[in-house]
N, C-alpha and C positions, 0 to 999 in steps of 0.2 A: 569563531565564526562572526560573518559580515554579512549584514541586511541592508539591502539598499532597498528606498521603496520606490514604485515604478514613477513616478512624480519625476525622481530623477534621472533615467533611465533615457537614452536617447530614442528619437521614434523609431527608428532604424535598426538599432540596436533589439528591441521588445518585437517587434513585429519577427526577425529571423526567429526568435525563442520560439514566438505562438506557433508559427509552422514548424516548429520540432516538438509540437505535443498535442496529439491527437482529439483530446478532447477540449481543449482550449479553439482549436481551426476549425473544428466541428460548430462549435458555439457561435464563430461570428460569422460562419459561412449560413447558418440557420438565422441569425437574429444579432447586429451587432448592439444594439442597449442591452441587451443580456451579457453579452463579453464585457461592457463599458462596466455593467455592475458586480459583476465577478472581479474586475481588476480593482475595483475600488478596494478591494477584501483582499487582496493579495501583494507579495513582494518576491524578490531577489535575495539566494540565501546562495554565501561561498563558503565553504566548509572546505579546514585542512584537515589531512587525514589524522583518524584516530578521535576526531569530533563526533558528539553522537547530536543527531536531531532530531528523535525521537528515543524518550527511554521505555521500557516494559512500566505499566502500568500507570503513566498520565494520562490524563481525560482532558480532551480538547477535540476541537471542530478542523482543526488545520488538515489537509492533503497534498502533498507534493507530488513533483512529478521530475527526472533524474533529465537534464536539461545538456549537461557533460559531466562526464569524469564515471565513477562507481562505487557504488554503497553495499556496504558489509549487513548482515542480518542475523542479529541473536536470538535465540526462545527467551532469555532471560539476561541479567542486568548487566552481564559480563561481557567484553566486547573484547577476550582475549581470541589469538588462532582457533584453539578447539571447541569455540565455544559457536564459532560461525556456522553456519546452517542452510543460509542462501546468502544470492549477489542480487543486487539488483541495476540493470542496467541502462545506460542513455533513452529516456521517451517513455519510459514508465512508472506509472503511475502508482502511487503508495500511501498509507495511512488512511486508504478509505475504509478498509473494513471494520474501523473502531467506531468511524463514522456514523455507519451505514446501521450498526448495532449496537450506536447509542453506547459503548461499554467502551472498559482501559484499554491503555494501547497492550496487545499480545507479543510483543518483540523490542528490541533494542535496535535502532540502527544508526551505521556510525561509517564516515568516511573512510574509504578503504584508501590501504597505504600503498599503495601500489598506483593510485592519483595524485598528481600534484595538487590538485583542488578540485572538488567536485562543486557544478552550478544548480541551482535546485531552484522551481520555480514552485510556491509553496501558496496554498489559497482558505481562509479563511468560511468555512464552509455554510458555519452558522445562520447565515440569510438563507440557505436553502427551505428552515422552519419544517414543518413538519409535513409529511409524505405528500399529502394530497390539497400542502396548500400554493398556491400559485399567485400570490399576492405581489409577489417579488418577484422570486426565481418560478421563470413559466414552466408549462406542462413536457414543452420539446427539448426544453436544456435538462430538466430532469428526468428526462428518456435517454435522452444522450449520452450522460452522466454514467446511468445505471448499466444502458450497454458498454460503455467504455471499460465501467469497472468489471463488469461481468468475465467479460474477452480476458484482462490481465487477469483476475481468477483463477477464471477454467487454465490460464496455458500454467499459472505456479501448482494445480492439483496435478495437470497431467504430468508437470516434471517431478512431481514426486512420486508418483505412480510406478514410473520409468525407472526413478532411484531409486525405488525401496516396494519394487515387484511384489513379493510378504504380504507388505503390511495389511491388516484389515482394520478396518475402520470398528473400533467398536457400538459407536451408535449409530448404522448407515441409516444417511439422510432416506426421506421416502419421495418415490418418482414422480416429480412434478410433470403433468400431462402437458403437452405443448398448446400452446396459446394459440386457443383458435376464436378470440371474441374480434374488433376492433381495431384494427393500427393504430396507433401515434393515439389511444386515445387513456384517457387516465385509469381502466380498466386493465391496463397494461403495465402502466405504470407499477398498477400496484402487482400483479404478476413479477415483473420482473424483480421485484425489492424480496419479492415472497425467494425466489431463486438466487437471490445474492446472500440474503439471509442464510439460506440453506448450506450455498458452499465456502461462507465462511464461518459457521460451525464445523464445515469439514478441513478447514486450514488449521482450525482451531486445536482441533481436536491430533492433526499430522504435526502441530507444531510442542504438543505436550508431549505426543512419545519422539518425537526425537532428540528431545530434550529427555527424557528417559533416556534413547541413549547411549547420550554423551554419557551424565551420570555412570550408568555402566558396565561404558568402555573406562572410566575413568576411576571406579571400582577396582575393576581389574588391572589395570597396570599398579594400582597402590599394590594388589595383593601380591601383583608376579616380583614386584623390588621388594617387597616382606622376605618373599619368599629366596629372593635372590641374597638377603642380607645388606640389604639397603635402608633398612628402617633404624630410625634412629630417635 
């Protein structure tokens, strides 16, 4: 793994990277000074195949976006092929759930072996502070983040529902009424945070389910080997 401070990157290259990441592009279009603040807490990461960028159980405030390459997601500490439950393609944000929930990382993320090198853009989101604290990161920047994060999370949930149509959530989340207040307000930010929290809890339950499925398949495989006389 190689980390490059943004100060060492040619401006043209940095601009090209930021244009590929919807969140940073949107922030720049809204308020370039806010983008400058975020860039002070950001870096470029070059990840080789098999290298881990996020370990399950870690606690930090970093959120990443894939600039180039592909990542694999495991619901536990292992990066073995039979533990992989998802992939993260270029342009997609990841790591936001643990930051929003202020909780340990729920999965391990590793560079895919089919990608010669994966390039990531990472930012420390600790300057965001409390949800309704706009001292450093303004209201509109936080709204942009939550809207983008919700799109990513909804996409993941939709894919899981398609791939595993028979699974029902053990603890269905309450339906959140559509927002009817003032647009681009603190009230709307709180609403988006509530939505994000509910979806994040659903994703965590999906990950627990997928890990359970993997363990059951592994156990069945061992039983088949024993029945076939391959136990030692």
